C-alpha positions in Angstrom: 0.0 0.0 0.0 2.7 2.5 0.9 4.6 1.7 -2.3 1.4 2.4 -4.3 0.9 5.7 -2.4 4.5 6.7 -3.1 4.1 6.0 -6.9 0.7 7.8 -7.2 2.0 10.9 -5.4 5.3 10.8 -7.3 3.5 10.7 -10.6 1.2 13.6 -9.6 4.1 15.7 -8.4 6.1 14.9 -11.5 3.4 15.6 -14.1 1.4 18.4 -12.5 2.4 22.0 -13.1 0.9 25.1 -11.5 1.2 24.5 -7.8 -0.5 22.6 -5.0 -4.1 23.6 -5.8 -3.7 22.1 -9.3 -2.7 18.8 -7.8 -5.7 18.5 -5.5 -8.3 17.4 -8.1 -5.8 14.8 -9.4 -5.1 13.6 -5.9 -8.8 13.2 -5.2 -9.4 11.4 -8.5 -6.5 9.0 -7.9 -7.5 8.2 -4.4 -11.2 7.9 -5.3 -10.3 5.5 -8.2 -8.7 3.2 -5.6 -11.6 3.7 -3.2 -9.2 4.3 -0.3 -11.2 7.1 1.3 -14.7 8.4 1.1 -15.3 11.7 -0.7 -16.1 13.5 2.6 -12.9 12.2 4.3 -10.8 13.4 1.3 -12.6 16.8 1.3 -12.1 17.3 5.0 -8.4 16.4 4.7 -8.0 18.9 1.8 -9.7 21.6 3.9 -7.4 21.0 6.8 -4.4 21.0 4.4 -5.4 24.3 2.9 -5.7 26.1 6.2 -2.5 24.6 7.6 0.8 26.5 7.3 3.0 25.3 4.4 2.5 24.1 0.9 -1.0 22.7 0.3 0.1 19.8 -1.9 2.6 18.6 0.8 0.0 19.0 3.6 -2.7 17.2 1.5 -0.3 14.4 0.7 0.6 14.0 4.4 -3.0 14.0 5.5 -4.3 11.7 2.8 -1.4 9.3 3.2 -1.9 9.2 6.9 -5.6 8.5 6.6 -5.0 5.7 4.1 -2.1 3.9 5.7 -1.0 5.6 8.9 2.5 6.9 9.4 3.9 4.7 6.7 1.3 6.1 4.2 2.1 9.7 5.3 5.8 9.1 4.8 5.3 7.5 1.4 2.9 10.2 0.1 5.3 12.9 1.5 8.3 11.5 -0.3 6.3 10.9 -3.4 5.3 14.6 -3.6 8.7 16.0 -2.4 11.2 14.2 -4.6 10.0 15.3 -8.0 9.4 18.8 -6.7 12.9 19.1 -5.5 14.4 17.6 -8.6 12.3 19.7 -11.0 12.9 23.0 -9.1 16.6 22.5 -9.0 16.7 21.6 -12.8 14.3 24.5 -13.7 16.3 27.0 -11.6 19.5 25.9 -13.3 18.2 26.5 -16.8 15.4 29.1 -16.3 17.6 32.1 -15.7 19.6 31.3 -18.8 16.5 31.3 -21.1 13.7 33.2 -19.3 14.1 36.3 -21.5 13.7 34.3 -24.7 10.4 35.1 -26.4 9.5 31.4 -26.7 10.0 30.9 -23.0 7.9 34.0 -22.2 5.1 32.6 -24.5 5.1 29.3 -22.7 5.0 31.0 -19.3 2.1 33.2 -20.3 0.2 30.2 -21.5 0.8 28.3 -18.3 -0.2 31.3 -16.2 -3.5 31.5 -18.1 -4.5 27.9 -17.6 -3.8 27.6 -13.8 -6.8 29.7 -12.6 -9.1 27.6 -14.8 -7.8 24.4 -13.3 -8.2 25.7 -9.8 -11.7 26.9 -10.6 -12.7 23.5 -11.9 -11.3 21.9 -8.7 -13.3 24.3 -6.6 -16.5 23.5 -8.5 -15.9 19.8 -8.3 -15.3 20.0 -4.5 -18.4 22.1 -4.0 -20.4 19.6 -6.1 -19.1 16.5 -4.3 -19.9 18.2 -0.9 -23.5 19.0 -1.8 -23.0 22.7 -2.1 -23.7 23.2 -5.8 -24.7 21.1 -8.8 -25.0 18.0 -6.7 -27.5 15.2 -7.0 -27.9 15.4 -3.2 -27.9 18.3 -0.9 -26.6 18.8 2.6 -29.0 17.1 5.1 -29.3 19.9 7.5 -28.9 22.7 5.0 -31.3 24.9 3.0 -31.3 23.1 -0.3 -32.9 24.5 -3.4 -33.4 22.2 -6.4 -33.3 23.6 -9.9 -33.9 20.9 -12.4 -31.8 18.0 -11.2 -29.2 20.2 -9.4 -29.2 21.0 -5.7 -27.9 24.3 -4.3 -27.2 24.6 -0.6 -28.0 28.3 0.3 -26.2 28.6 3.6 -22.9 27.3 2.2 -23.2 29.5 -0.9 -23.8 32.5 1.4 -20.6 31.7 3.4 -18.7 31.1 0.2 -19.9 34.3 -1.4 -19.2 36.4 1.7 -15.8 34.9 2.0 -15.1 35.7 -1.7 -16.2 39.3 -1.3 -14.1 39.8 1.8 -11.1 38.3 0.2 -11.4 40.6 -2.8 -12.4 43.8 -1.0 -10.4 43.6 2.2 -7.0 42.6 3.5 -8.3 40.1 5.9 -5.9 37.2 6.2 -7.5 34.0 4.9 -6.9 32.2 8.2 -9.4 34.5 9.9 -12.0 33.8 7.1 -11.4 30.1 7.6 -12.0 30.4 11.4 -15.0 32.6 10.9 -16.4 30.2 8.3 -16.0 27.3 10.6 -17.8 29.2 13.4 -20.6 30.1 10.9 -20.9 26.4 10.0 -21.0 25.5 13.7 -23.8 28.0 14.2 -25.8 27.4 11.0 -25.5 23.6 10.6 
C-alpha cells in the first residue's frame, strides 16, 4: 500500500504544473479511483491541508497518506510529492535564468499562467459539487437546499462562500481569519 501511495504521489508531483491547488483534483481522483477514502474524508483532509501552514500539496499528501495507511502512508505520500518537486525545481532553476528572457520561454509561461486559474476553478467547482453545495444530486442534510432541475444548491454554504469571496477581494483580511469565521458560521448554522 505504501509503495502504491508513493508511486501515485510521485506521478502527480512529476506531471502536474501550477502549484498545489492544481494537484488537488488529481489527488482526489486517484484516491477515489482506488476507493481508499470516502469523498467526505478526502474533502475534510483537503480543507485542513489548505488552512494549515505550508505548501498545500505537501499538507494534503501527508493528510491523505496518513488517513489511508497511517504513518507509513504519510511518509510514502510525502516522499512521493517531495522528490519530483525538489528535482524539478533544481533543474528548472539551473536553466530558467539562462533562457527566461527568450520570447518562446515567455510565451510558454504566459500560456501556463493563463490555464492555472481555470484548473483551480474547476477543482473548486468539483469539490463544491461533491460536498452537496452546488450542482449535486444530493444536498446537505441539515442545510437549506434548493433544487433547480436535477441540481441542488445549498444556500447557507453558498452565502458563506460568497461572503468569503467578497471579503477576500475587497479587504486585506488574512485567509486564516476567514477560515476560522467560516468554521464558526458552520457550527452555528448547521
